[in-house]
C-alpha positions as CSV (number, residue, x, y, z in Angstrom):
1,M,-237.5,79.2,-9.0
2,P,-238.5,75.6,-9.6
3,A,-235.0,74.7,-10.6
4,T,-233.6,76.5,-7.5
5,L,-236.0,74.5,-5.2
6,L,-235.1,71.3,-7.0
7,V,-231.4,71.9,-6.6
8,G,-231.8,72.9,-3.0
9,A,-233.8,69.7,-2.3
10,S,-231.2,67.6,-4.0
11,Y,-228.4,69.1,-1.9
12,A,-230.4,68.3,1.3
13,I,-231.1,64.8,0.1
14,M,-227.5,64.2,-0.8
15,G,-226.5,65.6,2.6
16,K,-228.7,63.0,4.4
17,L,-227.9,60.1,2.1
18,F,-224.1,60.6,2.3
19,T,-224.2,60.5,6.1
20,L,-225.8,57.0,6.4
21,P,-223.7,54.7,8.6
22,T,-220.9,53.1,6.6
23,A,-217.5,51.7,7.1
24,N,-215.7,54.4,5.1
25,V,-217.1,57.7,6.3
26,L,-214.3,59.8,4.8
27,A,-214.9,58.4,1.3
28,W,-218.7,59.1,1.6
29,R,-218.1,62.7,2.7
30,R,-215.7,63.3,-0.2
31,G,-218.4,61.8,-2.5
32,A,-220.9,64.2,-1.1
33,W,-218.6,67.1,-1.8
34,V,-218.0,65.9,-5.4
35,A,-221.7,65.3,-6.0
36,S,-222.6,68.7,-4.6
37,A,-220.0,70.4,-6.7
38,V,-221.3,68.7,-9.8
39,V,-224.9,69.8,-9.0
40,F,-223.6,73.4,-8.2
41,A,-221.8,73.6,-11.5
42,G,-224.8,72.1,-13.3
43,H,-227.1,74.7,-11.7
44,I,-224.8,77.5,-12.8
45,A,-224.6,76.1,-16.4
46,F,-228.4,75.7,-16.5
47,E,-228.9,79.3,-15.4
48,H,-226.3,80.7,-17.8
49,F,-227.0,78.6,-21.0
50,K,-230.6,77.5,-20.7
51,R,-232.2,80.4,-18.8
52,R,-229.8,83.0,-20.1
53,S,-229.7,84.6,-16.6
54,S,-227.4,87.4,-15.6
55,A,-224.4,86.7,-13.4
56,R,-226.3,88.3,-10.5
57,A,-229.5,86.2,-11.0
58,T,-227.4,83.0,-11.5
59,A,-225.5,83.7,-8.2
60,T,-228.7,84.6,-6.4
61,H,-230.5,81.4,-7.5
62,A,-227.4,79.3,-6.6
63,A,-227.1,80.9,-3.2
64,I,-230.8,80.4,-2.5
65,A,-230.5,76.7,-3.4
66,V,-227.6,76.3,-1.0
67,A,-229.4,78.2,1.8
68,I,-232.5,76.0,1.3
69,A,-230.4,72.9,1.8
70,A,-228.5,74.3,4.7
71,A,-231.7,75.2,6.5
72,A,-233.2,71.8,5.8
73,L,-230.1,70.0,7.1
74,A,-230.0,72.1,10.2
75,L,-233.7,71.5,10.8
76,A,-233.2,67.8,10.2
77,A,-230.4,67.7,12.8
78,T,-232.6,69.5,15.3
79,L,-235.5,67.1,14.7
80,Q,-233.1,64.2,15.0
81,D,-232.0,65.4,18.5
82,L,-235.7,65.7,19.5
83,A,-236.5,62.2,18.2
84,G,-233.6,60.9,20.3
85,G,-235.1,62.3,23.4
86,H,-232.7,65.2,23.7
87,P,-233.9,68.7,24.6
88,V,-233.7,71.4,22.0
89,R,-230.3,73.0,22.2
90,P,-230.2,76.7,21.5
91,V,-227.1,76.2,19.3
92,M,-229.2,73.9,17.0
93,L,-231.9,76.6,16.7
94,L,-229.2,79.1,15.9
95,A,-227.8,76.8,13.2
96,I,-231.2,76.9,11.4
97,V,-230.5,80.6,10.8
98,L,-226.7,80.7,10.6
99,W,-226.0,77.7,8.3
100,P,-228.0,79.2,5.4
101,V,-226.3,82.6,5.7
102,L,-222.8,81.2,6.2
103,L,-223.1,78.9,3.2
104,A,-225.1,81.1,0.9
105,I,-222.6,84.0,1.0
106,P,-219.6,82.0,-0.4
107,A,-222.0,80.2,-2.8
108,F,-223.1,83.6,-4.2
109,V,-219.5,84.8,-4.6
110,V,-218.4,81.6,-6.4
111,A,-221.5,81.4,-8.6
112,F,-221.2,85.1,-9.5
113,A,-217.5,84.7,-10.5
114,A,-218.2,81.5,-12.5
115,S,-221.2,83.1,-14.2
116,A,-219.2,86.2,-15.0
117,V,-216.4,84.1,-16.5
118,L,-218.9,82.1,-18.6
119,A,-220.5,85.4,-19.8
120,R,-217.1,86.8,-20.7
121,L,-216.1,83.6,-22.6
122,S,-219.5,83.5,-24.4
123,S,-219.2,87.1,-25.5
124,N,-215.6,86.6,-26.6
125,S,-216.5,83.5,-28.7
126,A,-219.5,85.3,-30.2
127,H,-217.2,88.2,-31.3
128,S,-214.7,85.8,-32.9
129,L,-217.3,84.2,-35.2
130,P,-217.2,85.3,-38.8
């Protein structure tokens, strides 16, 4: 779980850092997507190769990391509204619950598929060794 927490925190940090005011917002958003994809792939690789996790465990850990980041970012947005003197909007409170669910589900599916492919490739290469 420490790796999952670290990855989740890194997603949240990237989510905040890549939204800092800049002249080229689109490039920074694309950069955030690329950086997140690299961390996501690295997390799957770590779970598969280093921890030797099953596809289900890998996908669960990846989805939890994504959910942690989504909840943190939704909470940060809510706190930013409060700090700006705005009242708490119910939609922002709903986001704290919905964002993690809506992002964790596809993260689980993609991580499960990627891990299953890695497992299949690993077993095929192990069988082809003399």
